[in-house]
CHARMM internal coordinates of N, CA and C (Angstrom, degrees):
IC EDIT
DIST 1 N 1 CA 1.4496
DIST 1 CA 1 C 1.5228
ANGL 1 N 1 CA 1 C 110.92
DIST 1 C 2 N 1.3253
ANGL 1 CA 1 C 2 N 117.58
DIHE 1 N 1 CA 1 C 2 N -40.16
DIST 2 N 2 CA 1.4593
ANGL 1 C 2 N 2 CA 120.05
DIHE 1 CA 1 C 2 N 2 CA -179.20
DIST 2 CA 2 C 1.5188
ANGL 2 N 2 CA 2 C 110.81
DIHE 1 C 2 N 2 CA 2 C -63.94
DIST 2 C 3 N 1.3190
ANGL 2 CA 2 C 3 N 116.94
DIHE 2 N 2 CA 2 C 3 N -39.83
DIST 3 N 3 CA 1.4628
ANGL 2 C 3 N 3 CA 120.91
DIHE 2 CA 2 C 3 N 3 CA 179.76
DIST 3 CA 3 C 1.5221
ANGL 3 N 3 CA 3 C 109.94
DIHE 2 C 3 N 3 CA 3 C -62.35
DIST 3 C 4 N 1.3157
ANGL 3 CA 3 C 4 N 117.39
DIHE 3 N 3 CA 3 C 4 N -40.59
DIST 4 N 4 CA 1.4602
ANGL 3 C 4 N 4 CA 120.73
DIHE 3 CA 3 C 4 N 4 CA 178.92
DIST 4 CA 4 C 1.5201
ANGL 4 N 4 CA 4 C 111.74
DIHE 3 C 4 N 4 CA 4 C -67.20
DIST 4 C 5 N 1.3193
ANGL 4 CA 4 C 5 N 117.54
DIHE 4 N 4 CA 4 C 5 N -38.40
DIST 5 N 5 CA 1.4690
ANGL 4 C 5 N 5 CA 120.85
DIHE 4 CA 4 C 5 N 5 CA 179.43
DIST 5 CA 5 C 1.5249
ANGL 5 N 5 CA 5 C 111.34
DIHE 4 C 5 N 5 CA 5 C -66.40
DIST 5 C 6 N 1.3087
ANGL 5 CA 5 C 6 N 117.11
DIHE 5 N 5 CA 5 C 6 N -31.81
DIST 6 N 6 CA 1.4651
ANGL 5 C 6 N 6 CA 121.43
DIHE 5 CA 5 C 6 N 6 CA -179.79
DIST 6 CA 6 C 1.5293
ANGL 6 N 6 CA 6 C 112.30
DIHE 5 C 6 N 6 CA 6 C -77.32
DIST 6 C 7 N 1.3046
ANGL 6 CA 6 C 7 N 117.43
DIHE 6 N 6 CA 6 C 7 N -10.52
DIST 7 N 7 CA 1.4506
ANGL 6 C 7 N 7 CA 120.93
DIHE 6 CA 6 C 7 N 7 CA 179.04
DIST 7 CA 7 C 1.5197
ANGL 7 N 7 CA 7 C 113.99
DIHE 6 C 7 N 7 CA 7 C 77.99
DIST 7 C 8 N 1.3138
ANGL 7 CA 7 C 8 N 116.86
DIHE 7 N 7 CA 7 C 8 N 24.89
DIST 8 N 8 CA 1.4669
ANGL 7 C 8 N 8 CA 121.47
DIHE 7 CA 7 C 8 N 8 CA 178.83
DIST 8 CA 8 C 1.5216
ANGL 8 N 8 CA 8 C 108.62
DIHE 7 C 8 N 8 CA 8 C -73.31
DIST 8 C 9 N 1.3293
ANGL 8 CA 8 C 9 N 115.98
DIHE 8 N 8 CA 8 C 9 N 134.50
DIST 9 N 9 CA 1.4672
ANGL 8 C 9 N 9 CA 120.21
DIHE 8 CA 8 C 9 N 9 CA -178.61
DIST 9 CA 9 C 1.5236
ANGL 9 N 9 CA 9 C 109.64
DIHE 8 C 9 N 9 CA 9 C -136.03
DIST 9 C 10 N 1.3093
ANGL 9 CA 9 C 10 N 115.31
DIHE 9 N 9 CA 9 C 10 N 174.86
DIST 10 N 10 CA 1.4618
ANGL 9 C 10 N 10 CA 122.30
DIHE 9 CA 9 C 10 N 10 CA 172.58
DIST 10 CA 10 C 1.5123
ANGL 10 N 10 CA 10 C 114.81
DIHE 9 C 10 N 10 CA 10 C 69.59
DIST 10 C 11 N 1.3272
ANGL 10 CA 10 C 11 N 114.36
DIHE 10 N 10 CA 10 C 11 N -143.21
DIST 11 N 11 CA 1.4605
ANGL 10 C 11 N 11 CA 121.92
DIHE 10 CA 10 C 11 N 11 CA -175.03
DIST 11 CA 11 C 1.5237
ANGL 11 N 11 CA 11 C 111.79
DIHE 10 C 11 N 11 CA 11 C -65.01
DIST 11 C 12 N 1.3338
ANGL 11 CA 11 C 12 N 117.63
DIHE 11 N 11 CA 11 C 12 N -37.73
DIST 12 N 12 CA 1.4604
ANGL 11 C 12 N 12 CA 120.92
DIHE 11 CA 11 C 12 N 12 CA 179.58
DIST 12 CA 12 C 1.5233
ANGL 12 N 12 CA 12 C 110.53
DIHE 11 C 12 N 12 CA 12 C -63.13
DIST 12 C 13 N 1.3148
ANGL 12 CA 12 C 13 N 118.00
DIHE 12 N 12 CA 12 C 13 N -39.26
DIST 13 N 13 CA 1.4642
ANGL 12 C 13 N 13 CA 121.96
DIHE 12 CA 12 C 13 N 13 CA 177.35
DIST 13 CA 13 C 1.5226
ANGL 13 N 13 CA 13 C 110.17
DIHE 12 C 13 N 13 CA 13 C -61.82
DIST 13 C 14 N 1.3252
ANGL 13 CA 13 C 14 N 116.66
DIHE 13 N 13 CA 13 C 14 N -44.77
DIST 14 N 14 CA 1.4557
ANGL 13 C 14 N 14 CA 120.92
DIHE 13 CA 13 C 14 N 14 CA -179.42
DIST 14 CA 14 C 1.5328
ANGL 14 N 14 CA 14 C 111.02
DIHE 13 C 14 N 14 CA 14 C -62.67
DIST 14 C 15 N 1.3240
ANGL 14 CA 14 C 15 N 116.64
DIHE 14 N 14 CA 14 C 15 N -39.25
DIST 15 N 15 CA 1.4657
ANGL 14 C 15 N 15 CA 121.40
DIHE 14 CA 14 C 15 N 15 CA 179.33
DIST 15 CA 15 C 1.5222
ANGL 15 N 15 CA 15 C 111.22
DIHE 14 C 15 N 15 CA 15 C -67.00
DIST 15 C 16 N 1.3212
ANGL 15 CA 15 C 16 N 117.54
DIHE 15 N 15 CA 15 C 16 N -44.71
DIST 16 N 16 CA 1.4608
ANGL 15 C 16 N 16 CA 121.45
DIHE 15 CA 15 C 16 N 16 CA -176.66
DIST 16 CA 16 C 1.5289
ANGL 16 N 16 CA 16 C 112.65
DIHE 15 C 16 N 16 CA 16 C -73.29
DIST 16 C 17 N 1.3138
ANGL 16 CA 16 C 17 N 117.64
DIHE 16 N 16 CA 16 C 17 N -24.43
DIST 17 N 17 CA 1.4663
ANGL 16 C 17 N 17 CA 120.89
DIHE 16 CA 16 C 17 N 17 CA 177.95
DIST 17 CA 17 C 1.5286
ANGL 17 N 17 CA 17 C 112.33
DIHE 16 C 17 N 17 CA 17 C -76.97
DIST 17 C 18 N 1.3060
ANGL 17 CA 17 C 18 N 117.10
DIHE 17 N 17 CA 17 C 18 N -19.84
DIST 18 N 18 CA 1.4661
ANGL 17 C 18 N 18 CA 121.50
DIHE 17 CA 17 C 18 N 18 CA -177.30
DIST 18 CA 18 C 1.5248
ANGL 18 N 18 CA 18 C 110.97
DIHE 17 C 18 N 18 CA 18 C -79.76
DIST 18 C 19 N 1.3274
ANGL 18 CA 18 C 19 N 116.00
DIHE 18 N 18 CA 18 C 19 N 147.32
DIST 19 N 19 CA 1.4677
ANGL 18 C 19 N 19 CA 120.59
DIHE 18 CA 18 C 19 N 19 CA 175.64
DIST 19 CA 19 C 1.5207
ANGL 19 N 19 CA 19 C 111.31
DIHE 18 C 19 N 19 CA 19 C -95.79
DIST 19 C 20 N 1.3240
ANGL 19 CA 19 C 20 N 118.03
DIHE 19 N 19 CA 19 C 20 N 1.56
DIST 20 N 20 CA 1.4650
ANGL 19 C 20 N 20 CA 121.29
DIHE 19 CA 19 C 20 N 20 CA -176.39
DIST 20 CA 20 C 1.5307
ANGL 20 N 20 CA 20 C 113.84
DIHE 19 C 20 N 20 CA 20 C -58.26
DIST 20 C 21 N 1.3426
ANGL 20 CA 20 C 21 N 120.29
DIHE 20 N 20 CA 20 C 21 N -44.57
DIST 21 N 21 CA 1.4776
ANGL 20 C 21 N 21 CA 118.62
DIHE 20 CA 20 C 21 N 21 CA 179.42
DIST 21 CA 21 C 1.5285
ANGL 21 N 21 CA 21 C 112.62
DIHE 20 C 21 N 21 CA 21 C -60.78
DIST 21 C 22 N 1.3080
ANGL 21 CA 21 C 22 N 117.56
DIHE 21 N 21 CA 21 C 22 N -40.02
DIST 22 N 22 CA 1.4632
ANGL 21 C 22 N 22 CA 120.88
DIHE 21 CA 21 C 22 N 22 CA -179.91
DIST 22 CA 22 C 1.5176
ANGL 22 N 22 CA 22 C 110.43
DIHE 21 C 22 N 22 CA 22 C -68.47
DIST 22 C 23 N 1.3242
ANGL 22 CA 22 C 23 N 117.13
DIHE 22 N 22 CA 22 C 23 N -43.47
DIST 23 N 23 CA 1.4626
ANGL 22 C 23 N 23 CA 120.65
DIHE 22 CA 22 C 23 N 23 CA 178.89
DIST 23 CA 23 C 1.5236
ANGL 23 N 23 CA 23 C 111.14
DIHE 22 C 23 N 23 CA 23 C -63.28
DIST 23 C 24 N 1.3265
ANGL 23 CA 23 C 24 N 116.95
DIHE 23 N 23 CA 23 C 24 N -37.17
DIST 24 N 24 CA 1.4610
ANGL 23 C 24 N 24 CA 120.96
DIHE 23 CA 23 C 24 N 24 CA 178.00
DIST 24 CA 24 C 1.5229
ANGL 24 N 24 CA 24 C 110.50
DIHE 23 C 24 N 24 CA 24 C -64.39
DIST 24 C 25 N 1.3206
ANGL 24 CA 24 C 25 N 117.43
DIHE 24 N 24 CA 24 C 25 N -44.17
DIST 25 N 25 CA 1.4654
ANGL 24 C 25 N 25 CA 121.10
DIHE 24 CA 24 C 25 N 25 CA 178.36
DIST 25 CA 25 C 1.5228
ANGL 25 N 25 CA 25 C 111.32
DIHE 24 C 25 N 25 CA 25 C -61.95
DIST 25 C 26 N 1.3118
ANGL 25 CA 25 C 26 N 117.37
DIHE 25 N 25 CA 25 C 26 N -44.00
DIST 26 N 26 CA 1.4639
ANGL 25 C 26 N 26 CA 121.03
DIHE 25 CA 25 C 26 N 26 CA 179.74
DIST 26 CA 26 C 1.5263
ANGL 26 N 26 CA 26 C 110.58
DIHE 25 C 26 N 26 CA 26 C -61.38
DIST 26 C 27 N 1.3231
ANGL 26 CA 26 C 27 N 117.19
DIHE 26 N 26 CA 26 C 27 N -41.74
DIST 27 N 27 CA 1.4661
ANGL 26 C 27 N 27 CA 120.96
DIHE 26 CA 26 C 27 N 27 CA 179.83
DIST 27 CA 27 C 1.5277
ANGL 27 N 27 CA 27 C 111.26
DIHE 26 C 27 N 27 CA 27 C -64.33
DIST 27 C 28 N 1.3314
ANGL 27 CA 27 C 28 N 117.04
DIHE 27 N 27 CA 27 C 28 N -42.50
DIST 28 N 28 CA 1.4634
ANGL 27 C 28 N 28 CA 120.65
DIHE 27 CA 27 C 28 N 28 CA 179.92
DIST 28 CA 28 C 1.5244
ANGL 28 N 28 CA 28 C 110.54
DIHE 27 C 28 N 28 CA 28 C -65.74
DIST 28 C 29 N 1.3376
ANGL 28 CA 28 C 29 N 117.44
DIHE 28 N 28 CA 28 C 29 N -43.05
DIST 29 N 29 CA 1.4630
ANGL 28 C 29 N 29 CA 121.24
DIHE 28 CA 28 C 29 N 29 CA 179.44
DIST 29 CA 29 C 1.5209
ANGL 29 N 29 CA 29 C 110.47
DIHE 28 C 29 N 29 CA 29 C -64.56
DIST 29 C 30 N 1.3126
ANGL 29 CA 29 C 30 N 117.12
DIHE 29 N 29 CA 29 C 30 N -37.65
DIST 30 N 30 CA 1.4669
ANGL 29 C 30 N 30 CA 121.12
DIHE 29 CA 29 C 30 N 30 CA 179.88
DIST 30 CA 30 C 1.5298
ANGL 30 N 30 CA 30 C 111.17
DIHE 29 C 30 N 30 CA 30 C -67.76
DIST 30 C 31 N 1.3234
ANGL 30 CA 30 C 31 N 118.04
DIHE 30 N 30 CA 30 C 31 N -38.76
DIST 31 N 31 CA 1.4622
ANGL 30 C 31 N 31 CA 121.97
DIHE 30 CA 30 C 31 N 31 CA -175.56
DIST 31 CA 31 C 1.5301
ANGL 31 N 31 CA 31 C 113.77
DIHE 30 C 31 N 31 CA 31 C -85.08
DIST 31 C 32 N 1.3061
ANGL 31 CA 31 C 32 N 118.16
DIHE 31 N 31 CA 31 C 32 N -26.11
DIST 32 N 32 CA 1.4665
ANGL 31 C 32 N 32 CA 121.58
DIHE 31 CA 31 C 32 N 32 CA -172.28
DIST 32 CA 32 C 1.5244
ANGL 32 N 32 CA 32 C 114.03
DIHE 31 C 32 N 32 CA 32 C -61.21
DIST 32 C 33 N 1.3361
ANGL 32 CA 32 C 33 N 120.91
DIHE 32 N 32 CA 32 C 33 N -50.73
DIST 33 N 33 CA 1.4721
ANGL 32 C 33 N 33 CA 118.94
DIHE 32 CA 32 C 33 N 33 CA -176.74
DIST 33 CA 33 C 1.5305
ANGL 33 N 33 CA 33 C 113.81
DIHE 32 C 33 N 33 CA 33 C -88.24
DIST 33 C 34 N 1.3221
ANGL 33 CA 33 C 34 N 118.19
DIHE 33 N 33 CA 33 C 34 N 34.74
DIST 34 N 34 CA 1.4686
ANGL 33 C 34 N 34 CA 120.73
DIHE 33 CA 33 C 34 N 34 CA -175.96
DIST 34 CA 34 C 1.5276
ANGL 34 N 34 CA 34 C 112.79
DIHE 33 C 34 N 34 CA 34 C -64.13
DIST 34 C 35 N 1.3346
ANGL 34 CA 34 C 35 N 116.70
DIHE 34 N 34 CA 34 C 35 N -21.70
DIST 35 N 35 CA 1.4590
ANGL 34 C 35 N 35 CA 119.02
DIHE 34 CA 34 C 35 N 35 CA -178.48
DIST 35 CA 35 C 1.5280
ANGL 35 N 35 CA 35 C 112.88
DIHE 34 C 35 N 35 CA 35 C -86.43
DIST 35 C 36 N 1.3083
ANGL 35 CA 35 C 36 N 118.30
DIHE 35 N 35 CA 35 C 36 N -4.36
DIST 36 N 36 CA 1.4634
ANGL 35 C 36 N 36 CA 120.97
DIHE 35 CA 35 C 36 N 36 CA 177.74
DIST 36 CA 36 C 1.5253
ANGL 36 N 36 CA 36 C 109.24
DIHE 35 C 36 N 36 CA 36 C -82.05
DIST 36 C 37 N 1.3037
ANGL 36 CA 36 C 37 N 116.43
DIHE 36 N 36 CA 36 C 37 N 120.73
DIST 37 N 37 CA 1.4644
ANGL 36 C 37 N 37 CA 120.50
DIHE 36 CA 36 C 37 N 37 CA -179.24
DIST 37 CA 37 C 1.5258
ANGL 37 N 37 CA 37 C 111.51
DIHE 36 C 37 N 37 CA 37 C -99.15
DIST 37 C 38 N 1.3298
ANGL 37 CA 37 C 38 N 116.29
DIHE 37 N 37 CA 37 C 38 N -36.70
DIST 38 N 38 CA 1.4628
ANGL 37 C 38 N 38 CA 120.11
DIHE 37 CA 37 C 38 N 38 CA -177.01
DIST 38 CA 38 C 1.5216
ANGL 38 N 38 CA 38 C 108.98
DIHE 37 C 38 N 38 CA 38 C -130.15
DIST 38 C 39 N 1.3088
ANGL 38 CA 38 C 39 N 116.33
DIHE 38 N 38 CA 38 C 39 N 128.14
DIST 39 N 39 CA 1.4490
ANGL 38 C 39 N 39 CA 120.86
DIHE 38 CA 38 C 39 N 39 CA 175.61
DIST 39 CA 39 C 1.5240
ANGL 39 N 39 CA 39 C 106.95
DIHE 38 C 39 N 39 CA 39 C -87.03
DIST 39 C 40 N 1.3168
ANGL 39 CA 39 C 40 N 118.26
DIHE 39 N 39 CA 39 C 40 N 124.06
DIST 40 N 40 CA 1.4558
ANGL 39 C 40 N 40 CA 120.69
DIHE 39 CA 39 C 40 N 40 CA -176.79
DIST 40 CA 40 C 1.5275
ANGL 40 N 40 CA 40 C 112.22
DIHE 39 C 40 N 40 CA 40 C -76.63
DIST 40 C 41 N 1.3187
ANGL 40 CA 40 C 41 N 117.26
DIHE 40 N 40 CA 40 C 41 N -27.42
DIST 41 N 41 CA 1.4657
ANGL 40 C 41 N 41 CA 119.99
DIHE 40 CA 40 C 41 N 41 CA 179.90
DIST 41 CA 41 C 1.5222
ANGL 41 N 41 CA 41 C 109.74
DIHE 40 C 41 N 41 CA 41 C -161.04
DIST 41 C 42 N 1.3160
ANGL 41 CA 41 C 42 N 115.20
DIHE 41 N 41 CA 41 C 42 N 173.79
DIST 42 N 42 CA 1.4609
ANGL 41 C 42 N 42 CA 119.86
DIHE 41 CA 41 C 42 N 42 CA 176.88
DIST 42 CA 42 C 1.5143
ANGL 42 N 42 CA 42 C 111.87
DIHE 41 C 42 N 42 CA 42 C -65.78
DIST 42 C 43 N 1.3397
ANGL 42 CA 42 C 43 N 116.15
DIHE 42 N 42 CA 42 C 43 N -32.13
DIST 43 N 43 CA 1.4655
ANGL 42 C 43 N 43 CA 119.63
DIHE 42 CA 42 C 43 N 43 CA 177.14
DIST 43 CA 43 C 1.5236
ANGL 43 N 43 CA 43 C 111.28
DIHE 42 C 43 N 43 CA 43 C -62.39
DIST 43 C 44 N 1.3276
ANGL 43 CA 43 C 44 N 116.11
DIHE 43 N 43 CA 43 C 44 N -37.69
DIST 44 N 44 CA 1.4615
ANGL 43 C 44 N 44 CA 120.80
DIHE 43 CA 43 C 44 N 44 CA 179.27
DIST 44 CA 44 C 1.5317
ANGL 44 N 44 CA 44 C 109.88
DIHE 43 C 44 N 44 CA 44 C -64.92
DIST 44 C 45 N 1.3191
ANGL 44 CA 44 C 45 N 116.60
DIHE 44 N 44 CA 44 C 45 N -37.89
DIST 45 N 45 CA 1.4631
ANGL 44 C 45 N 45 CA 120.82
DIHE 44 CA 44 C 45 N 45 CA 179.48
DIST 45 CA 45 C 1.5277
ANGL 45 N 45 CA 45 C 111.16
DIHE 44 C 45 N 45 CA 45 C -66.16
DIST 45 C 46 N 1.3193
ANGL 45 CA 45 C 46 N 118.13
DIHE 45 N 45 CA 45 C 46 N -26.46
DIST 46 N 46 CA 1.4626
ANGL 45 C 46 N 46 CA 121.41
DIHE 45 CA 45 C 46 N 46 CA 176.46
DIST 46 CA 46 C 1.5307
ANGL 46 N 46 CA 46 C 111.91
DIHE 45 C 46 N 46 CA 46 C -85.25
DIST 46 C 47 N 1.3222
ANGL 46 CA 46 C 47 N 116.20
DIHE 46 N 46 CA 46 C 47 N -32.68
DIST 47 N 47 CA 1.4627
ANGL 46 C 47 N 47 CA 120.42
DIHE 46 CA 46 C 47 N 47 CA -178.30
DIST 47 CA 47 C 1.5179
ANGL 47 N 47 CA 47 C 113.16
DIHE 46 C 47 N 47 CA 47 C -68.35
DIST 47 C 48 N 1.3409
ANGL 47 CA 47 C 48 N 117.73
DIHE 47 N 47 CA 47 C 48 N -38.54
DIST 48 N 48 CA 1.4583
ANGL 47 C 48 N 48 CA 120.31
DIHE 47 CA 47 C 48 N 48 CA -176.82
DIST 48 CA 48 C 1.5213
ANGL 48 N 48 CA 48 C 113.45
DIHE 47 C 48 N 48 CA 48 C -65.45
DIST 48 C 49 N 1.3346
ANGL 48 CA 48 C 49 N 119.85
DIHE 48 N 48 CA 48 C 49 N -43.18
DIST 49 N 49 CA 1.4712
ANGL 48 C 49 N 49 CA 117.64
DIHE 48 CA 48 C 49 N 49 CA 175.21
DIST 49 CA 49 C 1.5289
ANGL 49 N 49 CA 49 C 112.42
DIHE 48 C 49 N 49 CA 49 C -63.07
DIST 49 C 50 N 1.3305
ANGL 49 CA 49 C 50 N 117.48
DIHE 49 N 49 CA 49 C 50 N -36.78
DIST 50 N 50 CA 1.4650
ANGL 49 C 50 N 50 CA 119.93
DIHE 49 CA 49 C 50 N 50 CA 177.54
DIST 50 CA 50 C 1.5215
ANGL 50 N 50 CA 50 C 110.92
DIHE 49 C 50 N 50 CA 50 C -63.87
DIST 50 C 51 N 1.3217
ANGL 50 CA 50 C 51 N 117.14
DIHE 50 N 50 CA 50 C 51 N -42.65
DIST 51 N 51 CA 1.4635
ANGL 50 C 51 N 51 CA 120.94
DIHE 50 CA 50 C 51 N 51 CA 177.44
DIST 51 CA 51 C 1.5273
ANGL 51 N 51 CA 51 C 110.67
DIHE 50 C 51 N 51 CA 51 C -65.43
DIST 51 C 52 N 1.3157
ANGL 51 CA 51 C 52 N 117.07
DIHE 51 N 51 CA 51 C 52 N -36.61
DIST 52 N 52 CA 1.4679
ANGL 51 C 52 N 52 CA 121.26
DIHE 51 CA 51 C 52 N 52 CA 178.17
DIST 52 CA 52 C 1.5157
ANGL 52 N 52 CA 52 C 111.06
DIHE 51 C 52 N 52 CA 52 C -64.91
DIST 52 C 53 N 1.3312
ANGL 52 CA 52 C 53 N 116.96
DIHE 52 N 52 CA 52 C 53 N -40.33
DIST 53 N 53 CA 1.4720
ANGL 52 C 53 N 53 CA 120.49
DIHE 52 CA 52 C 53 N 53 CA 179.09
DIST 53 CA 53 C 1.5212
ANGL 53 N 53 CA 53 C 110.78
DIHE 52 C 53 N 53 CA 53 C -66.71
DIST 53 C 54 N 1.3190
ANGL 53 CA 53 C 54 N 117.19
DIHE 53 N 53 CA 53 C 54 N -36.88
DIST 54 N 54 CA 1.4600
ANGL 53 C 54 N 54 CA 120.79
DIHE 53 CA 53 C 54 N 54 CA 176.48
DIST 54 CA 54 C 1.5265
ANGL 54 N 54 CA 54 C 110.28
DIHE 53 C 54 N 54 CA 54 C -64.63
DIST 54 C 55 N 1.3166
ANGL 54 CA 54 C 55 N 117.04
DIHE 54 N 54 CA 54 C 55 N -41.15
DIST 55 N 55 CA 1.4697
ANGL 54 C 55 N 55 CA 120.94
DIHE 54 CA 54 C 55 N 55 CA 177.47
DIST 55 CA 55 C 1.5292
ANGL 55 N 55 CA 55 C 110.76
DIHE 54 C 55 N 55 CA 55 C -66.56
DIST 55 C 56 N 1.3232
ANGL 55 CA 55 C 56 N 116.94
DIHE 55 N 55 CA 55 C 56 N -36.32
DIST 56 N 56 CA 1.4644
ANGL 55 C 56 N 56 CA 121.31
DIHE 55 CA 55 C 56 N 56 CA -179.37
DIST 56 CA 56 C 1.5236
ANGL 56 N 56 CA 56 C 111.48
DIHE 55 C 56 N 56 CA 56 C -68.19
DIST 56 C 57 N 1.3149
ANGL 56 CA 56 C 57 N 116.16
DIHE 56 N 56 CA 56 C 57 N -28.65
DIST 57 N 57 CA 1.4621
ANGL 56 C 57 N 57 CA 120.77
DIHE 56 CA 56 C 57 N 57 CA -178.17
DIST 57 CA 57 C 1.5256
ANGL 57 N 57 CA 57 C 111.66
DIHE 56 C 57 N 57 CA 57 C -56.54
DIST 57 C 58 N 1.3058
ANGL 57 CA 57 C 58 N 117.27
DIHE 57 N 57 CA 57 C 58 N -35.61
DIST 58 N 58 CA 1.4647
ANGL 57 C 58 N 58 CA 121.33
DIHE 57 CA 57 C 58 N 58 CA -179.51
DIST 58 CA 58 C 1.5279
ANGL 58 N 58 CA 58 C 111.98
DIHE 57 C 58 N 58 CA 58 C -67.99
DIST 58 C 59 N 1.3290
ANGL 58 CA 58 C 59 N 118.06
DIHE 58 N 58 CA 58 C 59 N -21.78
DIST 59 N 59 CA 1.4629
ANGL 58 C 59 N 59 CA 121.44
DIHE 58 CA 58 C 59 N 59 CA -177.59
DIST 59 CA 59 C 1.5278
ANGL 59 N 59 CA 59 C 113.33
DIHE 58 C 59 N 59 CA 59 C -91.11
DIST 59 C 60 N 1.3300
ANGL 59 CA 59 C 60 N 117.22
DIHE 59 N 59 CA 59 C 60 N -12.23
DIST 60 N 60 CA 1.4591
ANGL 59 C 60 N 60 CA 120.09
DIHE 59 CA 59 C 60 N 60 CA -177.92
DIST 60 CA 60 C 1.5222
ANGL 60 N 60 CA 60 C 111.11
DIHE 59 C 60 N 60 CA 60 C -78.87
DIST 60 C 61 N 1.3019
ANGL 60 CA 60 C 61 N 114.47
DIHE 60 N 60 CA 60 C 61 N 148.94
DIST 61 N 61 CA 1.4625
ANGL 60 C 61 N 61 CA 121.01
DIHE 60 CA 60 C 61 N 61 CA 177.29
DIST 61 CA 61 C 1.5182
ANGL 61 N 61 CA 61 C 109.09
DIHE 60 C 61 N 61 CA 61 C -101.28
DIST 61 C 62 N 1.2935
ANGL 61 CA 61 C 62 N 115.14
DIHE 61 N 61 CA 61 C 62 N 172.42
DIST 62 N 62 CA 1.4579
ANGL 61 C 62 N 62 CA 121.75
DIHE 61 CA 61 C 62 N 62 CA 177.40
DIST 62 CA 62 C 1.5230
ANGL 62 N 62 CA 62 C 108.66
DIHE 61 C 62 N 62 CA 62 C -65.13
DIST 62 C 63 N 1.3144
ANGL 62 CA 62 C 63 N 117.35
DIHE 62 N 62 CA 62 C 63 N 146.07
DIST 63 N 63 CA 1.4642
ANGL 62 C 63 N 63 CA 121.83
DIHE 62 CA 62 C 63 N 63 CA 178.88
DIST 63 CA 63 C 1.5261
ANGL 63 N 63 CA 63 C 108.70
DIHE 62 C 63 N 63 CA 63 C -71.93
DIST 63 C 64 N 1.3066
ANGL 63 CA 63 C 64 N 116.39
DIHE 63 N 63 CA 63 C 64 N 123.99
DIST 64 N 64 CA 1.4572
ANGL 63 C 64 N 64 CA 121.28
DIHE 63 CA 63 C 64 N 64 CA -179.78
DIST 64 CA 64 C 1.5221
ANGL 64 N 64 CA 64 C 110.61
DIHE 63 C 64 N 64 CA 64 C -66.65
DIST 64 C 65 N 1.2916
ANGL 64 CA 64 C 65 N 116.95
DIHE 64 N 64 CA 64 C 65 N 133.38
DIST 65 N 65 CA 1.4515
ANGL 64 C 65 N 65 CA 121.65
DIHE 64 CA 64 C 65 N 65 CA 177.88
DIST 65 CA 65 C 1.5121
ANGL 65 N 65 CA 65 C 114.04
DIHE 64 C 65 N 65 CA 65 C 90.11
DIST 65 C 66 N 1.3311
ANGL 65 CA 65 C 66 N 117.74
DIHE 65 N 65 CA 65 C 66 N -1.62
DIST 66 N 66 CA 1.4693
ANGL 65 C 66 N 66 CA 121.94
DIHE 65 CA 65 C 66 N 66 CA -179.47
DIST 66 CA 66 C 1.5272
ANGL 66 N 66 CA 66 C 108.75
DIHE 65 C 66 N 66 CA 66 C -101.56
DIST 66 C 67 N 1.3018
ANGL 66 CA 66 C 67 N 116.45
DIHE 66 N 66 CA 66 C 67 N 131.07
DIST 67 N 67 CA 1.4793
ANGL 66 C 67 N 67 CA 119.82
DIHE 66 CA 66 C 67 N 67 CA 179.42
DIST 67 CA 67 C 1.5014
ANGL 67 N 67 CA 67 C 111.03
DIHE 66 C 67 N 67 CA 67 C -92.78
END
COOR INIT
IC SEED 1 N 1 CA 1 C
IC BUILD
């Protein structure tokens, strides 16, 4: 609904309506810390997803339809 209110059209609309970028990020975050067996603290549990998102950033492409 927000995308429609903003008047976004064309390729950018198609890209923003898709859930593929979010699903891709979730998959990368889920797979990245597979070698961690024991979390030493709650801070560690927060740090690994952040590090995974930083690693995932390198795999993302430019948003289609965005100048």
